[in-house]
C-alpha positions as CSV (number, residue, x, y, z in Angstrom):
1,X,0.2,0.0,-0.3
2,X,2.8,2.6,0.8
3,X,4.8,1.9,-2.1
4,X,1.1,2.4,-4.5
5,X,0.4,6.0,-2.3
6,X,3.6,6.6,-3.4
7,X,3.0,5.9,-7.4
8,X,-0.1,7.9,-6.8
9,X,1.5,10.5,-5.4
10,X,4.1,10.8,-8.2
11,X,1.9,11.0,-10.9
12,X,-0.7,13.4,-9.7
13,X,3.0,15.5,-8.8
14,X,3.6,15.2,-12.9
15,X,0.0,15.9,-14.1
16,X,0.0,18.8,-11.8
17,X,2.9,20.2,-13.9
18,X,2.3,19.7,-17.2
19,X,-1.1,21.6,-16.4
20,X,0.8,24.2,-14.9
21,X,3.4,24.4,-18.2
22,X,0.4,24.5,-20.8
23,X,-1.1,26.9,-18.5
24,X,2.5,29.2,-18.4
25,X,2.7,28.9,-22.4
26,X,-0.5,29.8,-22.9
27,X,-0.3,33.2,-21.2
28,X,3.2,33.6,-22.8
29,X,1.6,32.6,-25.9
30,X,-1.0,35.7,-25.9
31,X,2.1,38.0,-24.9
32,X,4.1,37.0,-28.2
33,X,3.9,39.6,-30.5
34,X,2.7,37.9,-33.8
35,X,2.9,39.6,-37.6
36,X,-0.8,40.7,-39.1
37,X,-2.4,40.1,-42.2
38,X,0.3,37.7,-43.7
39,X,-2.6,35.6,-44.3
40,X,-1.7,32.2,-47.1
41,X,2.1,32.9,-46.2
42,X,3.9,29.9,-45.1
43,X,6.4,32.0,-42.4
44,X,3.1,33.8,-41.2
45,X,3.2,32.4,-37.5
46,X,6.8,33.5,-36.9
47,X,8.1,36.1,-34.5
48,X,9.6,39.3,-35.6
49,X,13.0,39.4,-37.5
50,X,12.5,35.7,-38.6
51,X,12.3,36.1,-42.4
52,X,12.3,34.1,-45.0
53,X,15.8,33.0,-46.3
54,X,16.9,31.6,-49.8
55,X,20.6,30.1,-49.3
56,X,22.5,29.6,-52.3
57,X,26.1,27.6,-51.5
58,X,27.6,26.3,-48.3
59,X,29.6,27.1,-45.7
60,X,33.8,28.3,-45.9
61,X,35.5,29.9,-44.3
62,X,34.5,33.5,-45.8
63,X,31.9,35.3,-44.4
64,X,28.2,34.4,-45.5
65,X,27.2,37.4,-47.5
66,X,23.5,38.7,-46.8
67,X,21.7,39.5,-50.1
68,X,18.8,42.5,-48.9
69,X,16.4,43.5,-51.8
70,X,14.5,46.8,-52.4
71,X,11.2,48.0,-52.2
72,X,8.6,45.5,-54.0
73,X,11.0,42.7,-54.8
74,X,12.1,40.0,-53.1
75,X,15.1,37.5,-52.5
76,X,14.0,35.0,-55.6
77,X,15.1,38.4,-57.8
78,X,18.8,38.0,-56.6
79,X,18.6,34.5,-57.6
80,X,21.2,34.6,-60.2
81,X,23.4,36.8,-59.2
82,X,23.3,35.3,-56.3
83,X,24.2,31.5,-57.1
84,X,27.0,32.9,-59.3
85,X,28.6,34.8,-55.9
86,X,27.9,31.1,-54.1
87,X,31.2,29.5,-55.4
88,X,33.5,30.6,-52.8
89,X,31.4,31.5,-49.9
90,X,27.5,30.9,-48.2
91,X,24.8,33.9,-50.0
92,X,21.6,34.3,-47.6
93,X,19.2,36.1,-49.6
94,X,16.4,37.6,-47.5
95,X,12.8,38.5,-48.2
96,X,12.4,41.3,-46.0
97,X,9.6,42.0,-43.8
98,X,6.1,42.8,-46.1
99,X,8.2,41.4,-48.8
100,X,7.6,37.6,-50.6
101,X,7.4,35.1,-48.0
102,X,8.3,36.6,-45.1
103,X,5.6,37.7,-42.4
104,X,3.2,40.7,-42.8
105,X,3.8,43.6,-40.3
106,X,1.5,47.0,-39.6
107,X,5.3,48.7,-39.0
108,X,8.0,49.6,-42.0
109,X,10.9,51.7,-40.7
110,X,14.6,50.9,-41.3
111,X,14.6,50.2,-37.7
112,X,12.7,47.2,-37.7
113,X,14.3,46.0,-41.1
114,X,17.6,46.1,-39.4
115,X,16.3,44.1,-36.4
116,X,15.3,41.4,-38.9
117,X,18.8,41.0,-41.0
118,X,20.3,41.1,-37.2
119,X,18.1,37.9,-36.3
120,X,18.8,36.1,-39.8
121,X,22.4,36.9,-38.9
122,X,22.5,35.4,-35.4
123,X,21.0,32.7,-37.0
124,X,24.2,31.9,-39.7
125,X,26.7,32.2,-36.9
126,X,26.6,36.4,-35.8
127,X,28.8,38.1,-38.7
128,X,28.3,38.2,-42.4
129,X,29.2,40.9,-45.3
130,X,25.6,42.5,-46.2
131,X,25.2,43.8,-49.5
132,X,21.9,45.8,-50.0
133,X,20.0,47.9,-53.1
134,X,17.7,51.1,-52.4
135,X,15.8,50.4,-49.8
136,X,17.7,47.2,-48.8
137,X,21.2,49.1,-49.1
138,X,19.4,51.6,-46.6
139,X,18.1,48.8,-44.3
140,X,21.7,47.6,-44.2
141,X,23.4,50.8,-43.3
142,X,20.9,51.2,-40.3
143,X,22.4,47.9,-39.3
144,X,25.9,48.4,-39.7
145,X,25.5,51.5,-37.4
146,X,23.2,50.2,-34.8
147,X,25.2,46.8,-34.4
148,X,28.4,47.1,-36.0
149,X,29.9,44.1,-34.8
150,X,27.4,42.3,-37.4
151,X,28.6,43.7,-40.1
152,X,31.7,42.1,-41.2
153,X,31.7,44.9,-44.8
154,X,29.1,47.1,-46.4
155,X,28.0,47.1,-49.5
156,X,24.8,49.7,-50.5
157,X,24.0,49.2,-54.1
158,X,22.6,52.5,-55.7
159,X,21.4,54.8,-52.0
160,X,22.7,56.9,-50.0
161,X,21.5,57.4,-46.1
162,X,19.8,60.7,-46.9
163,X,16.0,61.5,-47.8
164,X,14.5,60.8,-51.7
165,X,12.0,63.3,-52.8
166,X,10.4,61.1,-55.3
167,X,7.7,58.7,-54.3
168,X,6.9,55.1,-55.4
169,X,2.9,55.3,-54.2
170,X,2.0,55.4,-58.6
171,X,4.3,51.7,-58.6
172,X,2.1,50.7,-55.7
173,X,-1.3,51.8,-57.0
174,X,-1.1,50.3,-60.0
175,X,-0.4,46.8,-58.2
176,X,-3.6,47.9,-56.4
177,X,-5.3,48.8,-59.2
178,X,-4.5,44.7,-61.2
179,X,-7.6,43.3,-61.7
180,X,-6.8,40.1,-59.8
181,X,-10.2,38.3,-61.0
182,X,-9.1,37.9,-64.7
183,X,-5.9,37.1,-63.7
184,X,-5.2,33.9,-64.8
185,X,-0.7,33.9,-65.6
186,X,1.5,36.6,-64.9
187,X,1.0,38.1,-68.3
188,X,-2.4,39.1,-67.5
189,X,-1.5,41.1,-64.0
190,X,1.9,42.4,-66.9
191,X,-0.8,43.7,-69.6
192,X,-2.4,45.7,-66.7
193,X,0.1,47.0,-65.5
194,X,1.9,48.4,-68.9
195,X,-1.2,50.6,-69.0
196,X,-0.2,52.0,-65.8
197,X,3.5,52.4,-65.4
198,X,6.3,53.7,-67.7
199,X,8.6,51.6,-67.3
200,X,7.5,48.1,-68.9
201,X,10.4,46.2,-67.3
202,X,8.7,47.2,-64.6
203,X,5.5,45.6,-64.8
204,X,7.8,42.2,-65.8
205,X,9.3,43.2,-62.3
206,X,6.0,43.4,-60.1
207,X,4.8,40.6,-61.2
208,X,6.9,38.7,-59.9
209,X,5.8,39.3,-56.8
210,X,2.4,37.7,-57.5
211,X,0.8,34.3,-56.4
212,X,-1.1,34.0,-59.6
213,X,-3.1,30.6,-57.8
214,X,-3.8,32.1,-55.0
215,X,-4.6,35.7,-56.8
216,X,-2.9,37.8,-54.6
217,X,0.4,40.5,-54.1
218,X,3.1,39.1,-51.9
219,X,3.6,42.3,-50.9
220,X,1.4,44.2,-48.1
221,X,0.2,46.8,-50.2
222,X,-1.1,48.3,-46.9
223,X,1.7,48.7,-44.7
224,X,3.9,49.8,-47.1
225,X,1.5,52.7,-48.3
226,X,1.1,54.2,-44.8
227,X,5.0,53.3,-44.2
228,X,6.2,55.3,-47.3
229,X,7.4,58.3,-45.8
230,X,10.0,56.0,-43.6
231,X,10.8,54.5,-46.7
232,X,11.7,57.3,-48.5
233,X,12.8,59.2,-45.6
234,X,16.4,57.8,-43.2
235,X,17.0,58.1,-39.8
236,X,19.4,60.9,-38.2
237,X,22.6,59.5,-36.5
238,X,25.3,60.2,-34.8
239,X,26.9,56.8,-35.0
240,X,29.3,55.9,-37.4
241,X,30.5,52.8,-38.7
242,X,34.1,52.5,-39.1
243,X,34.6,48.7,-41.2
244,X,34.7,49.3,-45.2
245,X,31.7,50.2,-46.8
246,X,31.3,50.3,-51.1
247,X,28.5,52.5,-52.8
248,X,28.4,51.1,-56.0
249,X,26.3,53.2,-57.8
250,X,24.9,53.1,-61.6
251,X,26.8,55.8,-64.5
252,X,22.9,56.9,-65.7
253,X,21.4,56.8,-61.5
254,X,21.1,60.0,-59.6
255,X,20.2,58.0,-56.4
256,X,24.1,58.6,-55.3
257,X,25.3,62.5,-55.6
258,X,28.2,63.8,-55.5
259,X,26.8,66.6,-52.6
260,X,25.9,63.8,-50.6
261,X,28.9,62.3,-50.5
262,X,30.3,64.1,-47.3
263,X,27.1,62.8,-45.4
264,X,27.9,59.5,-46.1
265,X,31.2,60.1,-45.2
266,X,30.2,60.9,-41.9
267,X,28.6,58.0,-41.2
268,X,31.0,55.6,-43.2
269,X,34.5,57.2,-43.0
270,X,36.3,54.4,-44.8
271,X,33.3,54.7,-47.6
272,X,34.7,53.9,-51.0
273,X,32.8,54.5,-54.5
274,X,32.2,52.9,-57.9
275,X,30.4,53.5,-60.8
276,X,28.7,50.9,-63.3
277,X,28.9,52.4,-66.4
278,X,25.6,52.1,-69.0
279,X,23.8,51.4,-65.6
280,X,20.7,53.1,-63.7
281,X,19.1,52.3,-60.7
282,X,18.4,48.8,-61.2
283,X,22.3,48.5,-62.0
284,X,21.9,44.6,-60.8
285,X,19.6,43.9,-63.3
286,X,20.5,46.3,-66.1
287,X,24.4,45.1,-65.9
288,X,24.3,41.4,-63.7
289,X,27.7,40.2,-65.1
290,X,29.5,43.9,-64.6
291,X,27.8,44.0,-60.6
292,X,28.6,40.4,-60.0
293,X,32.3,41.5,-60.9
294,X,32.3,44.8,-58.6
295,X,30.7,42.8,-56.2
296,X,33.6,39.8,-56.2
297,X,36.3,42.2,-56.4
298,X,35.1,43.9,-53.2
299,X,34.6,40.3,-51.4
300,X,37.7,39.1,-52.9
301,X,40.2,41.8,-51.6
């Protein structure tokens, strides 16, 4: 009888512990911030900072390279360049928040994006070379300024740490105007966009973020619209990033003007500058081989 009593007491203790843990987890789960509106995204349940990533190559003795796309883009857009650069190092291309298969949130600030990137870097050993284009370049700069220990070298592609006056809202509104009910293939959406955008190549680019089967954009257009002022702006800093930094721009682009260089050097004192002849803002798409060669030369120094 004493033995059975001890067994019963042990069983009750285990059941009490399981019940307590279940209650505690339920309380914690309600307090965990979760992304909103991601709908059918396979990553929709992940917490802040856990971006969707596409890996190319394998880890080597060289630092991994993190590629951060720009507004309305995705990690998939960088597939060819990422694959080619992965011959000597691991390359990680991300979908930024509110883009691609990453979670959707109600905010889209550069501090948010930098924290997201920090989470990716932490998951891959804690230090990476970082290449960012346009909005992704600004996010990479904020990461380098606020968490320099995570950034081995920085490459900002056709962007400067300054506010811009131009707007990207017309493209967002064009995507909103697409009648997805009449879209059976990407070319259907592209045909509608061609009537609304001034650059045919952009119509094709935007449709890469279209889930034709689900008839939805893989872009959180509502949040991007609300946060567009933050995307065009750049936070003020009294910090500096002393590590190597390359500002690589298209020779035909006006995104990195000579008058921006003092501001760049104030934040990135080791900044160097290079231009790709014949390329505009979308330098990696317009001159992919030249872009790859410039990035490779910088990383292999």
